[in-house]
C-alpha positions in Angstrom: 24.4 107.9 82.5 26.7 105.2 83.9 30.3 106.7 83.6 31.5 103.2 82.4 29.7 104.0 79.2 32.2 106.6 78.4 35.3 104.6 79.3 35.7 103.4 75.8 35.2 106.7 74.2 38.4 108.8 73.6 38.5 112.6 73.8 39.3 114.4 70.7 42.7 115.9 70.3 41.2 119.3 70.7 39.5 118.4 73.9 42.7 116.9 75.3 44.6 120.0 74.4 42.0 122.3 76.1 42.0 120.2 79.4 45.8 119.7 79.6 46.4 123.4 78.7 44.1 124.5 81.5 45.7 122.2 84.1 49.2 123.2 83.1 48.3 126.9 83.2 47.0 126.7 86.7 50.0 124.7 87.9 52.5 126.9 85.9 51.2 130.1 87.5 51.5 128.5 90.9 55.1 127.3 90.2 56.2 130.7 88.8 54.9 132.4 92.0 56.4 129.9 94.3 59.9 130.2 92.7 59.5 134.0 92.9 58.6 133.8 96.6 61.7 131.5 97.2 63.9 133.9 95.3 62.5 137.0 97.0 63.1 135.3 100.6 66.8 134.9 99.6 67.1 138.4 98.2 65.1 140.6 100.6 67.6 143.4 100.1 66.3 143.6 96.5 62.5 143.3 97.0 59.9 144.0 99.7 58.2 140.8 100.7 56.1 139.6 103.5 57.9 137.4 106.0 56.4 135.6 109.1 56.8 137.8 112.2 59.9 137.0 114.3 59.3 135.8 117.8 58.9 138.8 120.1 59.3 141.3 117.2 55.5 141.8 116.7 52.4 139.8 117.2 50.7 137.9 114.4 47.7 139.5 112.8 44.8 138.2 110.7 46.5 139.7 107.7 49.6 137.6 108.4 47.5 134.6 108.6 45.8 135.4 105.2 49.2 135.8 103.5 50.4 132.6 105.0 47.2 130.8 103.8 47.6 132.3 100.3 51.2 131.0 100.2 50.1 127.5 101.1 47.2 127.6 98.7 49.5 128.7 95.8 51.9 125.9 96.7 49.0 123.2 96.7 47.7 124.6 93.3 51.2 124.2 91.9 51.9 120.8 93.4 48.5 119.1 93.2 46.8 120.3 90.1 49.1 118.1 87.8 48.3 115.0 89.8 44.6 115.4 89.3 45.0 115.1 85.5 43.9 111.5 85.2 40.7 112.1 87.2 40.0 115.3 85.4 40.5 113.7 82.0 38.2 110.9 82.9 35.5 113.4 84.2 35.8 115.3 80.8 35.4 112.1 78.9 32.1 111.4 80.6 31.0 115.0 80.0 31.8 114.7 76.4 29.6 111.7 76.0 26.8 113.5 77.7 27.2 116.4 75.3 27.1 114.1 72.3 24.0 112.4 73.6 22.5 115.9 74.1 22.2 115.3 77.8 22.9 118.0 80.4 26.6 118.5 81.0 28.9 120.8 83.1 32.2 122.5 82.8 35.2 120.5 83.8 36.4 123.6 85.6 33.6 123.2 88.2 34.8 119.7 89.1 38.4 121.1 89.3 37.2 123.9 91.5 35.7 121.4 94.0 39.0 119.5 94.0 41.0 122.7 94.7 38.6 123.8 97.6 39.7 120.6 99.3 43.3 121.7 99.1 42.2 125.2 100.2 40.8 123.6 103.3 44.1 121.8 103.8 45.9 125.2 103.4 43.9 126.7 106.2 44.8 123.8 108.5 48.5 123.9 107.5 48.6 127.8 108.1 47.0 127.2 111.6 49.7 124.7 112.4 52.5 126.9 111.1 51.5 130.0 113.0 52.3 128.6 116.5 55.5 127.0 115.2 56.8 130.5 114.4 55.6 131.8 117.7 57.3 129.1 119.6 60.6 129.5 117.6 60.5 126.1 116.1 60.4 127.6 112.7 62.6 130.6 111.7 61.4 133.5 109.6 62.7 131.7 106.5 60.3 128.9 107.4 63.1 126.4 108.2 63.0 124.0 111.1 65.1 124.9 114.2 64.5 121.6 115.9 65.8 118.2 115.1 63.2 116.8 117.4 60.3 118.3 115.5 61.9 117.4 112.1 62.6 113.9 113.1 59.1 113.4 114.5 57.5 114.7 111.5 59.5 112.4 109.1 58.8 109.4 111.3 55.0 110.3 111.4 55.0 110.6 107.6 56.7 107.2 107.2 54.3 105.5 109.6 51.3 107.0 107.7 52.6 105.4 104.5 51.8 102.0 106.2 48.3 102.8 107.3 45.1 101.4 105.9 43.8 105.0 105.4 46.8 105.8 103.2 46.1 102.6 101.2 42.4 103.4 100.7 42.9 107.1 99.7 45.7 106.1 97.3 43.7 103.4 95.6 40.9 105.9 95.2 43.3 108.3 93.4 44.7 105.6 91.3 41.3 104.4 89.9 39.4 107.5 88.5 36.9 105.4 86.6 35.9 103.5 89.7 35.3 106.7 91.6 33.1 108.1 88.8 31.1 104.8 88.6 30.2 105.0 92.2 30.1 108.8 93.0 28.7 110.3 89.9 26.3 113.3 90.5 24.5 115.3 87.8 24.5 119.1 87.6 26.8 121.9 88.5 26.6 121.4 92.3 27.0 117.7 91.7 30.1 118.2 89.8 31.5 120.5 92.5 30.7 117.9 95.2 32.4 115.2 93.2 35.5 117.4 92.9 35.5 118.2 96.6 35.0 114.5 97.4 37.9 113.4 95.2 40.0 116.3 96.6 39.3 115.1 100.2 40.6 111.6 99.4 43.7 113.2 97.8 44.3 115.2 100.9 44.0 112.0 102.9 46.5 110.4 100.6 49.1 113.3 100.6 48.8 115.3 103.9 51.6 113.5 105.6 53.9 114.1 102.6 53.1 117.7 102.7 53.9 117.9 106.4 57.5 116.9 105.5 58.0 120.5 104.3 57.8 121.5 108.0 60.9 119.4 108.5 62.9 120.3 105.4 61.7 123.9 104.9 58.4 125.0 103.9 59.8 127.1 101.0 62.5 124.6 100.1 61.8 124.4 96.4 63.9 121.4 95.8 61.8 119.4 98.3 58.6 121.0 97.0 59.5 119.7 93.5 60.7 116.2 94.8 57.4 115.7 96.7 55.3 116.7 93.7 57.2 114.3 91.5 56.7 111.5 94.1 53.0 112.1 94.4 52.6 111.9 90.8 54.6 108.7 90.6 52.7 107.2 93.5 49.3 107.9 91.8 50.2 106.7 88.2 53.2 104.4 88.4 52.7 100.8 87.3 54.9 99.7 90.2 53.0 98.1 93.1 51.7 100.9 95.3 52.1 98.6 98.4 55.9 98.2 97.6 56.3 101.9 97.0 54.5 102.8 100.4 56.6 100.2 102.2 59.9 101.4 100.9 59.1 105.1 101.4 57.8 104.4 104.9 61.1 102.7 105.9 63.2 105.6 104.3 61.3 108.2 106.0 61.4 106.5 109.4 65.1 105.9 109.1 65.7 109.5 108.1 63.6 110.8 111.0 65.4 108.5 113.4 68.8 109.9 112.3 67.5 113.4 112.9 66.2 112.3 116.4 69.7 111.0 117.1 71.1 114.5 116.4 68.9 116.0 119.0 70.7 116.9 122.2 68.6 114.9 124.6 
């Protein structure tokens, strides 16, 4: 079936409620846990919570890495699940039409699972980067940057990436869910999973540099976690020219990073 055939078919109100409720539930659980972690890190005298090993205090273990990975994965579930809503809704629309035509169809959850696996891969990479940053003292146990040089460099990198062709290609992919389904549709459970993974990898390509900003402003800085989430959502669905948005945010990030480099005692 060509996904375009389903583009004119609207989901029933019940279907929309089921999909939106599922997405919001996944995201809400992630946000609740993230806010709890942020609160617990500020109130360690009240709760027992894992913290990254302090430099020289003890060596990192595999368990430390697993806990760090789970923190990143939870953060990505909270931040990125809502931004996948347009693609998930379009996928569900196509599946609804297949069901009506008594053709094989799969659960939307399988597509979403593939999408989230892509962000799990990103979480492994982010954890592997954060580990040596703690070991070298560039991040403190509260996961805040100790270096204007590192923070400024990350912000400039994020700003420059906003201007790259790769960012443009990945963002256009995320902004056109129907186009993706038309060209990449695969039948069956494994096909749906691969489609979700494929879309998720494009989404990682679009947003990885924005996520890296957290290393500059504080990995558990919930204000910036929230602001980046809102920006990613706006970037994907806003009617404003994406080229204009990329240009302006690129300039802003480069200017901010340059200011922080200015503060570094060269």
